[in-house]
C-alpha positions, 0 to 999 in steps of 0.5 A: 832757851837756845836748847829749844830753838831746833824744836821751835824751828821744827814746829814752825816747818810742820805747821807751814807744811800742814797749812799748805797741804790742808789748803790744797785739800780744801781747794781739791774738795771744792773743785770735786764738789763742783760736780753733780750730786750722786748718791753713793751711800748704798751697800756700805759693806760691799764698798768697804770690802771693795776698798780694802781689796783694791786700794789697800790689798792692791788686788788688781796690780797682780795681773802684771806680776813683775810690775805688781810686785814692785809696786806692792814693795813701794806701797808697803814700804811707804806704809811701814816707813811712815810708822818711823815718821811718827817717831821722827815727828815726836823727836822733832817736837820734844827734842828727844832721840829715838823716843820709842826705843825705851818703851819697845825694847827688843821689838824696836830693833826688829822695827828699825831692821824691818824699815831698813830692809823695805827702804832698800827694796824701795830703792831697788824697785824705784830704780827698776821703775825708772829703767822701764820708763826711760831705757826700756821705753815701754810703749804705754809711757810714750804716748803724746799725752805723756810728754812734757810735765807728765813724764817729768812728774813721773821721773821726779817722784822716783828721784824723790823716793830714792833721795828720801830712802837714801837719807833715811839709811844715811841717818841710821848709818851715821847714828849707828856709828855714833852709838859705837864710837861716841859717848854722847848720851843722845845716841843711845844704843837702840835699833838693828841696822841690817842695811845701813851697817854697811855704810859704817866705813864711810864715816871712819875718816870723819871726827865725831863732831862731823858725823853728828853733823852728817846725822843731823843733816840727814835727819833734817833733810829727810823730814823736810823732804817728807814735808815738801813731798806731802805738798807736792802730791797735789800737783802730781799724779801721785795724788792717788796715794791718798785718793785711791781709797775714797775712789775705790769706795765710791766706785760704781757697783753696778755691772759694767755693761749697765748704763745710767738713765739721764734724770733730765730725760726721765723728767721730760718723758714723765712730763710728756706722759702726764695728761694734766701737765700744762706744756706752757707752765713753768716747770716745777723743781722736779720737772726742770730740764737740765742740760742733756749730757756733759760739755764741761766739768760742771756737767759731770758728777763729783765721782767722775771728778774724783776719778780725774784727780785719782788717775795714776796715768799708768796707761793700763786703760789706754794699752787695753783700749781696742780703739787705741790699738787700731790707731784711733785717736782715743786714749782713755788716760788722756780723757782723765788727764784732760778732765783734771786739767780743765777742772784745775783751770776752773779752780784757778778761775774760782781762786782768781775771782773770789769763789765766783766762776767767770766764763772763760770761753772754754769748756772740756769738749773741743778745748780739751777733748775732741769729738773724734776721740769720743766717737772712736770709743767702742764702749767695751769697758776694757779701760774700766776693767783694766784700771787698778783703782776703779776709775771709769773713763767710759762714763765721761765719754758717754756723757759727752756723747749724750750732749753731742747727740741730744743737745747739738744733734752732732752724731756721725752720719751713720749713727744718725741714720741708725737712730732714724731707722729705729725711730721709723722702722723699730730696727737699725736697718732701713726696712719697713716694719711690714717687711720684717718677716720676709726672710721666711719666704726665702726658706 
């Protein structure tokens, strides 16, 4: 029975990790579905191509070649080393060691060698990423919204990646040493170790039993670290590892210069133009007028809320924003971070009150995003174009502007003057319509 204790312990840890991860996914799914329903089921072929190109193919990362290549190395390393994770899980459940080796033969050697090379490249890339963030002081990582937890989160994930890759190489190096120096049938001769073979001298001063302890410790810490990392994702900006795929699939396929019509406005206009409509009658379900625009996360679409959870906080949107470049308060990255923070507040409120939202006297507008930020936007779409995973901060800005104008009549004075002129004169300028062609007299 004692031989099965490690397998039982492993299974218990696995079940606990999956339970907490699935619970967090359930909460995130609930929070996203608090948004207004929109239909993104059209053009499935085009959506699949977009997802494969942008999320899987990393096509928008290459516009910054150095950073793009480093990111692709980490991304590919994450994918290929997860193949090794499958073997580790089976070994943990079954009590085996390198369970795939007898079935894959020489191809197994190629795989392990391939994994090790990418593990080393991931460590190099992560060190360079850390250097850029903390020593080179890249401007887009120094914004106010990146102080405190966002900065710590970015660095913590880099430390975790280095630790996991180091444990992987230590596990392999000690395993190779035992293959050479031990007669233990558990450590069969399998695998190629182009990187960890250079760690062999580190184990020469240890006994076989001590190296076995090192190998087992590295194995357990590596897999436990992966379980912890899986559950840390929900609280981290690195949730985009998972959400980039649905986010790019459901991204807006319309041209970036096209703005959506408010269905609430369309319904109201239709009712006003209907000669048979009774202005005093209670509106039917298709005539009911909802809030114009958005003041809180409940007024945004589920796609916009998915965008908020997917944001990588890379700052490409903010670095491209002309308003931000000229010293304005607006940061599209902060818009997404604030939306996610407010959505998490709402989620905690729902958890505390058994699924019912209790008004907390707060909302996304003013408590998180100021009107100064919203009106600084030029609606140029630079932030949308710059995002490597299809996030649309502009749509949130425009919906909140609509609320300010149509619900609160709180547009800036210059904008109010322009809208008054359009209403009265059919043009943004304060000239009577009868005077529109007077310029001809000056020719």
